[in-house]
C-alpha positions, 0 to 999 in steps of 0.5 A: 103073418111072417115077421118079414111081412110085418117088417115090410108093412111097418117100413112102409108106414114109417117111410110114409110118415117121414115124408109127410072156466073151472077145470073139470077133475077127471076121475074116469080111467079110459084107455088112452087113444093109440094116436091123436092122428086120424086113422085113414090109411088112404091119406097117411100111416101116421096112426099106425106109426104112433100105435105101433111105436108109441107117440114119443118113440115114433118121433125119434123114428121120424129123424132116421133114414129109411135104412136105419128105420128098417134096421130098428123095426127089424129088432122090434119085430124079433121082440114081438115074436115072443115064441120065436117061431118066425111068425107074428100073431094078432095076440103077440102084436096086441101085447106089443101095442099095449106095451108101446102105449104104456111104456111110460108106466114101465119107465116110471116103475123102473125109476121108482124101483131104484129108489125103493129097493134099498137092499138090492134084493130084487123086491121092494118090501113094505118097510123099504117103501115106507121108509123111503117114502115117509121117512122122518115126516111121520115124526112131525105131528103138524106138518106145514104142508097140511097133509096127514101123512099117517093117514096116507101111509095107512092107505098106501099099506092097504094098497100094497097088501092088495098088490102083494099077491103072495102076501109076503109083504115084499113086492116083485116088480110086477106087484110094484107096478100094480101098486103104483098103477092099480087101474092097469090091473083087474085084481086091483080095481076094487081098491081104485073104487074104494079110494075114489069113494073115500075121496068123494064121500065127504059124509062117510056114509059109504055112498056118493050123492049128487052134491058130493059128485059135483063137489069133487069136480067143481067149486062155486068160488063165488060164481053166481051160475054153474057152467054148462058142463056142471049142469050136464054132469048133474044130468049125467048123475041122475040119468046114467050114474045112479042106475037104481035111482036111489039118489046116490052111487054105491060101489058097483055104480062107482066102478061102472063110472070110473072104470068103464068097459072100453073098446080095445083099441090095441086089439083092433089095431093089431088085427088091422096091421096083421090084415094089411101085412098078411098076403094070405088073408084072412085073420086067424092063425096066420102063416 
């Protein structure tokens, strides 16, 4: 698909859009939906609009004239064509959609980077992060807020070392992103599981039993009867979480619970957009 074909398709999407009891704690890391709109091109292109731009950015496009939208989209399409060959592949579009949907993560990293790269050398060392984050609080043996900052720092250091792939204790921006948002990186998923189990495993036996699992989500607080969703979670633990039926979840079972293999919405949307934009059809290496 040429960049011009994609631009024409996206311009159409934008033009059509412009005209038209106790709370459960969530531990599972799902891929966020690309849009809360229905995916029905016969009715509107709202879903494609949100998926391609990200919901927040899509709102700004709604305020633009068709000419302004087309100009902005043209600049975006140039960025998507990473090898600058004048064509947009499914993989290039998939990577862009993933970026657009997770723009908030990169904005968070940029904001925190400025406050932690204290010497301006382009990396964040563990010492810089520790000093900026904990500073003098470690000197107070009994902080008023009840947090155990030394314990938190030990946990952060362990995660920092995991994110720091070259082991020099100085994080590049990519490594710092993995440190702040470990659920987004395959090589960090073991630490996500470990931290989750440490949070829930109150008896310290290295497993999560049924009462620990429920206790992490729900506190009776004097209620005589559990809400229906708690009863459902008990059933889920027995039927699906505890796969080997030994009454507890081990690290593998915990990983399957909190980091499920999700449907790749970005891949599906990239293929859909390329198919709708490409006049030659079918998908593949598209001219």
